C-alpha positions in Angstrom: -18.9 7.3 2.6 -16.3 9.4 0.8 -18.5 12.4 -0.2 -22.0 13.9 0.3 -23.7 17.0 -0.8 -26.3 19.3 0.8 -28.6 21.5 -1.3 -31.4 23.9 -0.4 -34.5 24.9 -2.3 -33.7 28.5 -1.3 -31.4 30.4 -3.6 -28.0 30.9 -2.0 -26.1 32.9 -4.7 -22.6 32.3 -3.4 -22.9 28.6 -2.7 -19.8 26.8 -4.0 -20.8 25.4 -7.4 -24.4 25.7 -6.3 -24.2 22.9 -3.7 -22.4 22.2 -0.4 -20.1 19.2 -0.7 -18.4 17.4 2.2 -15.5 15.0 1.5 -14.0 12.3 3.7 -11.0 9.9 3.7 -10.2 7.1 6.2 -7.4 5.2 7.7 -6.9 1.5 7.0 -8.6 0.9 10.3 -11.7 2.8 9.3 -11.1 5.9 11.4 -11.8 9.3 9.9 -8.5 10.6 8.4 -9.7 13.9 6.8 -12.8 16.0 6.4 -13.1 18.8 3.7 -15.8 21.4 4.2 -17.8 22.9 1.3 -15.3 25.7 0.8 -12.3 23.4 0.3 -10.8 23.7 3.8 -9.5 20.3 5.0 -9.1 19.0 8.6 -6.7 16.1 9.0 -6.7 13.5 11.8 -3.7 11.4 12.6 -3.6 8.4 15.0 -0.9 6.6 16.9 -0.3 2.8 16.9 -3.1 2.3 19.4 -5.5 4.2 17.2 -5.6 7.1 19.6 -5.8 10.6 18.1 -2.3 12.1 17.9 -2.6 15.3 15.8 -5.3 17.5 14.3 -4.1 19.7 11.4 -5.6 21.4 8.4 -5.1 23.4 5.3 -4.0 26.9 6.1 -6.9 29.1 7.3 -6.1 32.5 8.9 -2.5 31.4 9.1 -3.4 28.3 11.2 -2.4 24.8 10.2 -2.2 23.0 13.6 -5.1 22.6 16.0 -4.0 19.9 18.4 -0.8 17.9 19.0 1.4 16.0 21.5 -1.3 14.3 23.4 -0.3 12.1 26.4 -2.7 9.4 27.6 -3.1 7.5 30.8 -2.7 3.7 30.5 -6.5 3.3 30.6 -7.0 5.8 27.7 -7.7 9.0 29.6 -6.3 12.2 28.0 -3.7 13.6 30.4 -2.3 16.5 28.4 -2.7 18.2 25.0 -1.1 21.1 23.1 -3.3 23.4 21.0 -2.3 25.2 17.9 -2.3 28.6 19.5 0.6 28.2 22.0 -1.8 27.0 24.8 -1.8 23.6 26.4 -3.9 21.7 28.9 -3.2 19.1 31.5 -5.3 16.9 33.8 -4.5 15.0 36.9 -6.8 12.1 38.0 -7.7 10.7 41.4 -7.7 7.1 42.4 -11.2 6.7 40.9 -10.0 8.1 37.6 -11.9 11.3 38.0 -10.3 14.7 37.2 -8.6 16.0 40.3 -6.8 19.0 38.9 -6.8 20.9 35.6 -4.6 23.6 34.1 -4.7 25.6 30.9 -1.6 27.6 30.2 -0.1 29.8 27.4 3.5 29.2 26.5 5.8 31.9 27.8 3.1 33.3 30.2 3.7 32.8 33.9 0.1 32.9 35.1 -2.2 30.1 34.0 -5.4 30.8 32.1 -7.3 28.2 34.1 -6.1 26.3 37.2 -8.7 24.3 39.2 -8.9 21.4 41.6 -12.0 19.2 42.1 -13.5 17.2 45.0 -16.4 14.8 44.8 -19.2 13.3 46.8 -19.0 9.5 47.4 -21.4 8.9 44.5 -19.2 10.8 42.1 -21.0 14.0 41.8 -19.0 17.2 41.9 -18.8 18.6 45.5 -16.2 21.4 45.4 -14.3 23.2 42.8 -11.4 25.5 43.8 -10.3 28.1 41.3 -6.8 29.3 41.8 -7.1 32.0 39.1 -10.3 33.7 40.4 -11.6 32.5 43.7 -14.9 34.2 43.1 -15.6 31.1 41.1 -14.9 28.6 43.8 -17.9 26.3 43.8 -19.7 24.1 46.4 -22.6 21.8 45.3 -24.9 19.8 47.5 -27.5 17.2 46.4 -30.4 15.3 47.9 -30.7 11.6 48.3 -31.9 11.3 44.7 -28.8 13.0 43.4 -30.6 16.3 42.5 -28.9 19.6 43.1 -30.2 21.4 46.2 -27.6 24.0 46.9 -25.0 25.7 44.8 -22.6 28.3 46.3 -19.7 30.3 44.9 -16.9 32.5 46.1 -16.7 33.2 49.8 -19.8 31.2 50.5 -18.2 28.1 48.8 -15.3 28.4 51.2 -17.6 28.4 54.2 -17.6 32.2 54.8 -20.4 34.7 55.0 -20.3 37.9 53.0 -21.2 40.9 55.1 -20.1 44.0 53.1 -21.6 45.1 49.8 -18.4 44.4 47.8 -18.3 40.9 49.3 -22.0 40.3 48.4 -21.4 41.6 44.8 -18.4 39.2 44.5 -20.8 36.2 44.7 -21.5 35.2 41.1 -24.5 33.0 42.1 -26.3 31.6 45.2 -28.8 28.9 44.3 -31.1 26.5 46.1 -33.8 24.1 44.7 -36.8 22.3 46.1 -38.7 19.4 44.5 -42.0 17.6 44.9 -42.4 13.9 45.1 -42.4 13.5 41.3 -39.1 15.3 40.9 -40.5 18.6 39.6 -38.7 21.8 40.7 -41.2 23.6 42.9 -39.0 26.4 44.1 -35.7 27.9 42.8 -33.8 30.7 44.6 -31.2 32.2 42.2 -29.3 35.3 43.5 -26.8 36.6 41.0 -23.9 38.9 41.7 -25.6 40.3 44.7 -27.8 42.6 42.5 -30.4 40.5 40.8 -32.6 37.7 41.8 -34.2 35.2 39.3 -36.1 33.1 41.8 -39.4 31.3 41.1 -42.0 29.2 42.7 -44.0 26.6 40.7 -47.2 24.7 41.3 -47.7 21.4 39.4 -50.8 19.4 38.5 -50.4 16.2 36.6 -46.7 17.1 36.1 -47.6 20.4 34.3 -46.7 23.8 35.6 -49.9 25.6 36.6 -48.2 28.8 37.6 -44.8 30.2 38.3 -44.5 33.3 40.4 -48.2 34.2 39.7 -47.9 33.5 35.9 -50.0 30.9 34.2 -48.4 28.3 31.8 -50.3 26.9 28.8 -49.9 23.6 26.9 -51.0 22.0 23.7 -53.0 18.8 23.5 -49.8 16.7 23.6 -48.4 18.5 26.7 -45.9 20.8 25.1 -45.5 24.2 26.6 -47.0 26.9 24.3 -46.9 29.8 26.8 -44.9 30.1 29.9 -46.6 33.1 31.4 -46.3 35.6 28.5 -42.5 35.6 28.5 -42.2 33.0 25.7 -44.6 31.6 23.1 -43.8 28.3 21.4 -45.2 26.6 18.3 -44.7 23.0 17.2 -45.1 21.1 14.0 -47.0 17.9 13.5 -43.9 15.9 14.5 -43.7 17.8 17.8 -40.6 19.8 16.8 -40.3 23.4 18.0 -40.6 25.6 14.9 -41.4 29.1 16.2 -40.1 30.5 19.5 -41.1 34.0 20.4 -40.1 35.8 23.6 -39.9 39.3 25.1 -36.5 40.9 25.3 -35.5 43.4 27.9 -35.4 46.3 27.3 -36.2 45.8 23.6 -39.3 44.2 22.0 -40.0 40.7 20.8 -37.5 38.3 19.4 -38.9 35.5 17.2 -36.8 32.5 16.0 -38.1 30.1 13.4 -36.5 26.7 12.8 -36.7 24.6 9.6 -36.1 20.8 9.6 -35.0 18.3 7.0 -36.6 14.9 6.4 -34.4 13.4 9.1 -35.8 15.7 11.7 -32.6 17.8 12.0 -32.6 21.6 11.9 -31.2 22.8 8.6 -32.2 26.5 8.6 -32.9 29.2 11.2 -34.4 32.6 10.7 -34.9 35.4 13.2 -36.7 38.7 13.4 -36.6 41.3 16.1 -39.3 43.9 16.9 -37.5 47.2 17.2 -38.7 50.7 18.1 -38.0 52.9 15.2 -39.9 55.9 16.6 -41.4 56.6 20.0 -44.2 54.1 20.4 -43.7 52.9 16.8 -42.4 49.4 16.3 -41.3 47.4 13.3 -40.1 43.9 12.6 -36.5 43.7 11.4 -35.5 40.5 9.6 -32.1 39.1 10.5 -30.0 37.1 8.0 -31.0 33.5 7.8 -28.5 30.8 8.8 -28.1 27.4 7.2 -26.5 24.3 8.7 -24.3 21.9 6.7 -24.5 18.6 8.5 -22.3 15.5 8.3 -23.7 12.0 8.1 -20.3 10.6 9.0 -20.3 12.7 12.2 -23.7 11.5 13.2 -25.5 14.6 11.9 -23.3 17.2 13.6 -23.0 20.6 12.0 -19.7 21.0 10.1 -20.3 24.5 8.7 -22.7 27.4 9.3 -23.6 29.3 6.1 -25.1 32.8 5.6 -28.2 33.3 3.6 -26.1 34.4 0.6 -24.2 31.1 0.6 -20.9 32.4 2.1 -19.1 30.7 5.0 -19.9 31.8 8.5 -18.1 29.2 10.5 -16.6 25.7 10.2 -16.2 23.7 13.4 -13.0 21.7 14.2 -13.7 18.7 16.4 -11.4 16.3 18.2 -12.4 13.3 20.2 -16.1 14.4 19.9 -15.4 17.8 21.3 -15.3 21.2 19.6 -11.8 22.6 20.0 -11.8 25.5 17.5 -13.8 27.1 14.7 -12.9 28.9 11.5 -14.6 32.3 11.0 -15.4 33.1 7.4 -15.8 36.8 8.2 -13.2 39.5 7.9 -10.8 37.5 5.7 -10.8 34.5 7.9 -9.6 33.8 11.5 -9.5 30.9 13.9 -10.9 30.8 17.4 -9.8 28.1 19.8 -12.0 27.0 22.7 -11.1 25.1 25.9 -13.4 23.8 28.6 -12.4 22.4 31.9 -13.2 18.7 32.6 -16.4 19.3 34.5 -17.8 21.9 32.1 -17.7 24.7 34.6 -15.5 27.2 32.7 -15.1 28.0 29.0 -12.4 30.1 27.4 -12.0 31.2 23.8 -8.7 32.4 22.5 -7.2 33.9 19.3 -4.7 32.0 17.2 -1.9 33.6 19.2 -3.3 32.3 22.5 -4.7 35.7 23.7 -8.0 35.1 25.6 -11.1 36.9 24.5 -12.4 38.9 27.5 -15.1 41.1 25.8 -18.6 40.4 27.3 -21.7 39.7 25.3 -20.0 38.1 22.3 -19.8 34.6 20.9 -16.2 34.3 22.1 -16.9 35.7 25.6 -15.4 33.8 28.6 -18.1 31.7 30.3 -18.6 30.6 33.8 -21.5 28.1 34.1 -23.7 27.3 37.1 -24.7 23.7 37.8 -27.6 24.0 35.4 -25.5 25.2 32.4 -26.4 28.9 32.7 -23.6 31.3 31.9 -23.3 33.8 34.7 -20.4 35.7 32.9 -17.1 36.5 34.4 -18.1 40.0 35.6 -21.4 41.3 36.8 -23.4 41.8 33.6 -26.1 43.9 35.3 -24.0 47.0 36.1 -21.7 49.3 34.2 -18.1 48.0 34.4 -15.2 50.3 35.0 -14.1 51.8 31.7 -17.1 50.4 29.8 -20.8 50.8 29.1 -23.7 49.1 30.8 -24.0 45.5 29.5 -27.3 44.3 30.8 -27.6 40.6 30.2 -24.2 40.1 28.6 -23.2 36.5 28.8 -26.7 35.6 30.0 -29.1 36.1 27.1 -28.7 34.5 23.7 -31.3 35.6 21.2 -31.0 32.3 19.4 -31.1 30.1 22.5 -34.4 28.3 22.5 -33.5 26.5 25.7 -33.6 29.9 27.6 -37.1 29.9 29.2 -38.6 32.7 31.4 -35.3 34.5 32.0 -33.3 31.3 33.0 -31.8 28.5 31.1 -33.3 25.1 31.9 -31.8 22.3 34.0 -29.7 19.8 32.1 -28.5 16.5 33.5 -26.9 13.4 32.0 -27.4 10.3 34.2 -28.2 12.6 37.1 -25.1 14.8 36.6 -25.4 18.4 35.3 -24.3 19.0 31.8 -24.0 22.3 30.0 -26.7 24.0 27.9 -24.3 23.8 24.9 -24.2 20.0 25.2 -28.0 19.8 25.3 -28.3 22.1 22.4 -25.7 20.1 20.5 -27.8 16.9 21.0 -30.8 18.7 19.7 -29.0 20.1 16.7 -27.6 16.7 15.8 -31.1 15.3 15.7 -30.4 12.9 18.6 -32.7 14.8 20.9 -36.0 16.8 20.8 -37.8 19.1 23.2 -40.3 17.2 25.2 -41.9 19.3 27.9 -42.5 17.6 31.2 -40.8 14.5 29.8 -43.7 13.8 27.5 -43.4 13.8 23.8 -47.0 13.3 22.9 -49.4 10.3 22.6 -47.8 7.2 21.1 -44.3 8.4 21.4 -41.4 7.3 23.6 -41.3 8.7 27.1 -39.1 8.7 30.2 -39.6 9.5 33.9 -37.1 11.9 35.6 -34.7 9.2 36.7 -31.1 8.3 36.0 -32.0 7.9 32.3 -33.1 11.5 32.0 -30.7 13.5 29.9 -32.4 16.9 29.9 -34.9 17.7 32.6 -38.2 19.5 32.2 -39.2 21.0 29.8 -36.8 19.3 27.5 -36.1 15.6 27.2 -33.9 13.1 25.3 -33.7 9.4 25.6 -30.8 7.1 26.3 -30.2 3.7 24.8 -28.1 2.8 27.8 -25.0 2.0 25.7 -21.8 4.0 25.1 -23.2 7.5 25.4 -25.5 7.3 22.4 -28.8 9.0 22.6 -32.1 8.7 20.7 -35.1 10.8 20.6 -38.9 10.4 20.6 -40.4 8.0 18.2 -41.4 10.1 15.1 -42.3 9.3 11.6 -38.7 9.0 10.7 -37.8 6.9 13.7 -40.1 3.9 13.8 -39.7 1.6 16.8 -42.4 -1.0 17.5 -43.0 -3.1 20.7 -41.4 -6.1 18.9 -38.1 -4.3 19.0 -37.8 -3.4 15.3 -36.1 0.0 14.7 -35.2 2.1 11.7 -32.8 4.2 13.7 -29.9 3.0 11.6 -27.9 6.2 11.7 -27.0 5.5 15.4 -26.5 1.8 15.1 -29.2 1.2 17.6 -31.4 -2.0 17.2 -33.2 -4.4 19.5 -35.3 -2.1 21.5 -37.1 -3.2 24.6 -40.2 -1.7 26.1 -42.0 -1.5 29.4 -45.3 -0.1 30.5 -46.1 2.8 32.8 -49.2 3.3 34.9 -51.2 4.7 32.0 -50.1 1.9 29.6 -48.0 4.3 27.6 -45.1 2.6 25.8 -41.8 3.4 27.5 -38.6 3.2 25.5 -35.9 1.8 27.8 -32.7 0.9 25.9 -31.2 -1.4 23.4 -30.2 -5.0 23.8 -26.5 -4.0 23.6 -23.3 -5.2 25.2 -20.0 -3.3 25.0 -16.7 -4.8 26.0 -13.1 -3.8 25.8 -11.0 -7.0 25.9 -7.3 -7.0 26.5 -5.0 -7.3 23.5 -2.6 -10.0 24.3 0.7 -11.2 22.9 1.1 -14.7 21.5 4.8 -15.0 22.5 5.6 -17.4 25.4 8.9 -17.3 27.2 8.4 -20.1 29.8 8.0 -23.5 28.0 6.8 -26.6 29.8 10.2 -28.3 29.8 11.8 -25.2 31.5 9.0 -25.3 34.1 9.7 -29.0 34.8 13.5 -28.5 35.0 13.0 -25.7 37.5 10.9 -28.0 39.6 13.4 -30.8 39.6 16.7 -29.0 39.9 15.7 -25.5 41.0 15.9 -23.8 44.4 12.2 -23.2 44.7 12.5 -19.5 43.9 9.4 -17.9 42.2 9.3 -17.7 38.5 7.9 -14.5 37.0 6.0 -14.3 33.7 4.1 -11.4 32.0 0.4 -11.3 31.8 0.8 -11.0 28.0 1.9 -14.7 28.0 -1.3 -16.0 29.6 -3.3 -18.1 27.0 -6.5 -18.5 29.0 -9.7 -16.8 28.0 -10.0 -13.8 30.4 -13.3 -13.8 32.3 -15.6 -10.9 31.9 -16.5 -8.7 34.9 -20.1 -9.8 34.5 -19.1 -13.5 35.1 -17.6 -12.8 38.6 -20.0 -14.1 41.2 -19.8 -11.1 43.6 -20.6 -8.8 40.6 -23.5 -11.0 39.6 -24.9 -10.8 43.1 -24.6 -7.0 43.2 -26.4 -6.7 39.9 -29.1 -9.1 41.1 -29.6 -6.9 44.1 -30.1 -3.9 41.8 -30.4 -0.4 43.1 -31.9 1.0 46.2 -34.4 3.8 46.5 -34.9 4.1 42.7 -31.5 5.7 42.0 -28.1 4.6 40.7 -25.6 3.0 43.0 -21.8 2.7 42.8 -19.7 -0.2 44.2 -16.0 -0.2 44.7 -14.7 -3.7 43.7 -11.5 -4.8 45.5 -9.7 -8.0 44.4 -12.5 -10.4 43.9 -11.6 -13.8 42.4 -13.0 -15.7 39.4 -13.5 -19.4 39.3 -10.7 -21.6 37.9 -10.0 -20.8 34.2 -8.3 -23.4 31.9 -5.0 -22.3 30.3 -4.4 -23.5 26.7 -1.6 -25.4 25.0 1.7 -25.8 26.9 0.4 -23.7 29.7 -2.1 -26.4 30.6 0.9 -28.5 31.7 2.6 -25.6 33.6 -0.1 -23.4 35.0 -3.1 -25.6 34.6 -6.2 -23.8 35.9 -5.6 -20.3 37.1 -7.6 -17.7 39.0 -8.1 -14.1 38.0 -8.7 -11.2 40.3 -10.7 -8.1 39.5 -10.5 -4.5 40.9 -12.5 -1.5 39.8 -15.7 0.5 39.9 -19.2 -1.0 39.3 -22.1 1.3 38.5 -25.7 0.0 38.5 -28.4 2.3 37.2 -32.0 2.2 38.2 -33.0 1.7 34.6 -31.1 -1.5 34.0 -27.7 -0.5 32.7 -24.5 -1.8 34.4 -21.0 -0.5 33.8 -17.7 -1.7 35.0 -14.3 -0.1 34.6 -11.1 -1.4 36.3 -8.2 -3.8 35.9 -7.8 -7.6 35.8 -4.8 -9.7 36.9 -3.8 -13.3 37.7 -3.1 -14.5 41.3 0.1 -16.5 41.9 0.0 -20.2 40.9 1.9 -23.0 42.6 3.8 -25.4 40.4 3.4 -28.7 42.3 1.6 -31.2 40.1 -1.6 -30.8 42.0 -4.3 -32.7 40.0 -6.8 -30.1 41.1 -4.9 -27.5 39.0 -4.9 -29.5 35.7 -7.1 -31.6 33.6 -6.3 -35.3 33.6 -5.0 -35.2 30.0 -2.6 -32.4 30.8 -1.6 -34.0 34.1 -0.3 -37.0 32.3 2.2 -34.9 30.3 4.0 -33.9 33.5 3.2 -37.0 35.7 6.7 -38.1 35.4 7.6 -35.2 37.6 6.3 -36.9 40.6 8.9 -39.7 40.3 11.6 -37.1 40.9 12.3 -35.1 44.1 11.4 -31.5 43.4 10.7 -28.2 45.0 7.3 -26.6 44.3 7.5 -22.9 43.4 5.2 -20.0 42.7 4.6 -18.8 39.2 3.8 -15.1 39.6 2.1 -13.2 36.8 3.2 -9.6 36.4 1.0 -6.8 35.1 -2.7 -6.1 34.8 -5.0 -5.3 32.0 -7.6 -2.5 31.8 -11.0 -3.9 31.3 -14.3 -2.1 30.5 -17.7 -3.6 30.1 -21.2 -2.2 29.9 -24.4 -4.4 29.6 -28.0 -4.4 30.4 -30.4 -7.0 31.7 -31.6 -7.8 28.2 -28.1 -8.4 26.8 -26.8 -11.9 25.9 -23.4 -12.1 27.5 -20.4 -14.3 26.9 -18.5 -15.7 29.9 -15.0 -14.5 28.7 -12.9 -12.6 26.3 -12.0 -14.8 23.4 
């Protein structure tokens, strides 16, 4: 696709040429090379020889032409450092399990870092502790239960093992949280103390996985189990496809706030309107309509929003993305400006900066600095419930978002991806891209796909998306535009997902599990060989017996897949324990003999590979491996067990001469990644 247009039945007087056109160009390898927004602003993507992103530039907007440059990657592909176009740069250090161990965001010429953090993890990979060297109030300590659910979250002095005793110490604790669950994974109690001054705690009672009451308020549902009233604080209305179309909630201290969403034929939101009930006279209220906002989505980017547009057709914002993440946006207001955004690796902190690298510090704005709790709620960088020195009272700044439909009953909902917390922004992005829909209590209505709250849950109650189990892609409930039948036929072509498999739950409701997919990253090997068979024989006859070293690039055998190693097959066969995912550390396990090809059949014969890495097995059937593969030393001694009969004949003459056996040592290892599920048809090796 080189171009596409978006049009609306509404009249947008200032729309460019009456429509909104997106244009694309590509590299010879098929990667996106450039994207032009409806207003003619172009974003360019350059790649290195390994097809990794190297620079992000664009036509001049607000004086900015560079967005990202000078990336440095680890050998396995992880981004280690990157420079942004506003004189800031980030760097990441990784631990032995390739997890972020330290992160730093700095501005050139500025001594103190903007962000500086270190991370510690539990044995299952979940974040345990975050130490913030810039502001120790945001040190964090997380604890989980045996199911991997968050049970305790502490900050500041409490995260460091201390106990606040004075009022200033208490008010320097951004949040103190604890959670309790019932046998079905529902949150029955939440204690949430914020900044020592406010408490957003709640107790819930469930019947048939539906909230009956929360802190003495009664919740109501429609016939399909979607929340329509959560105790008077919010009212929700859905269309026939189960999509949220009207969201009305009480604001404090103002009146009501009502958001209406409009969807296109693909089920993606294309327009949003809002009205606020304001008091114009004492005890006299009036609805005030806010400007509508339109979303220009890109098919090439999987439905992601490229540009936000005002109701008169002018540009509000164009998003700049790199590696799937939003790194900046262009503001169409006030003559144009660019805002850069950086998030630490675990999604705990977000900072926005101007084009000169200065960090926005104002509270209650779209560019405010954000500190997120484990559930994705922004607790702000200062107490938002009190008057700050030199400023006015800012009740709710950084906490309330009038357009945030995921904000329920005074608190944002819990979001988790494969059991790990993700941010509210990521969940919202999934929904806006059309790859997720709100499904209260993990139920999207009769006849639609459904998941339990297990490792495959992406967003917990009352919102739910569904995983296909491959490569981070997500799909939503089965709707009129997403037809999936029990035979595995699917029309979800936009996401490249086919071959669905089903299972039944206790009520015979069809459960969408994941696709019959297999992903593999095979080594890219050289075809050059520097150790011919004749040289090998000469070294045996007249050599000293010293080892000979060759590069792994020269090996001509088909490399075995992780899934073909017997110890891994046994672990996968054992599955998980206790209904949760499990992680195994794989250390130097060996393959069966693998035949080398061509001349190497006479030199190396059959060789053995060894594998090291991390194996993850999920309760819902997906298996992932990431690690390295190498070759164990081989002895050149004309052993028939190491060669086929035909290839043995070619060097049989060697036995008539006295010789000294020697080791052939293969140097180097390859990164290898593989993900598969129990339905996938697997090869035995990389071809």
